Phi, psi and omega in degrees: 000157176297157178303135182291122176285130190239290182256075187311138006271016186258155170292319176291136180264163171250161187277354186285123174279164173299134180306144182307130177078004183247161177245146166231118183237121179255125167264107196233162168212145181197161180192171180228139178247135175231183179291342179268357179138207187224139176220156180180191180216151170222148186172203179234134181243107182265133176225135180225133176283092186287332179197176180301125178069015181233126175245133174253137188226139169223132179240125180248102184255143164261114183266149178215155178224139173232082179298154184290341185261353175200183191285181184288141173236135185217142176192175176299132183269209182273105178298137182247134171236131188207164177215126179255131180233120177273112186246352171228144184242146179301324181296335183263317190237359180096342180219146168275139181222132180219159169249150184218066179298136187227124178255124178254117181283154179299144175280140178276351183279147175272355188245323187232159180077163177279141184272005182231160174282153175218158185225123180248130178238096181256162172238130183237141179231155181197162180208136175254139175213105182065230178278357184257150170220142175227143182200157180177189181143215180160187182183188182233157185238139167274113193218034182280136178154128181061231179271359184281158174213166178302148179213169176229152180219154177207156179196165175213142183224156176223127181233159176214136174278108185266337174220162179306330183254355191231127174240131178243156181198172178214156180212162167228141184217155184220144173220134174287167184300135180252007173225153177295125184085358178279179182235154176291159180225148171224137181219161173249148175223143177233123189233165178211145172232131180235126183273108176288325181197187179295334188248346184234135188216137173260141176214150181202155173210157182206144176187162182263158168278148181236000177221125183047044188298320184299322184272333191240325192189078176293321174195149180232153180215159177205141176214147183202154164253119180262130174244124184240134177196000000 
């Protein structure tokens, strides 16, 4: 499966849940290019602050593949259901810390997405200081089925608010092989978030692979319109 998008616009997630009683909705698209073609997802990422320190998440993706030897195939991908819980706070221990268990349902398509369920359990930590924020962590996934196998991923990011409406950042992330005979991947990402208004925000990221890039990640991209209310 493509790398799980977590803390938009970054692959690396941050520990902060959606504020209680509020929504964060991403209309997103993203993908990865390798020597064998291009694959990615576009869809809607719903997040709701269900209770204090608790975020409920549902992602409805349309997955697509464009192999180098034939045309594009697209269908509903692996629907995601998740919950993020912040159990340590920066004000108390110096860092925010959360868990974000994520269940990926089997794809009904015969062409795109995984045909089995998988479960990812990551731990994310973060800290804000002035205009800077840093966050990272990772976890492992139960991903057995077909040619897939269990894998682990980790990442770290640093961002800075450079203007009242603009935040820039960079990250490094790594994932072990998620298929039998596959290879591990490591990539860099450079992202930006621009606040159009209090409720609408543009975000994007782009970056190259730096480990086994031809097979796993020559370059990756992500773009979204975030609506908050």
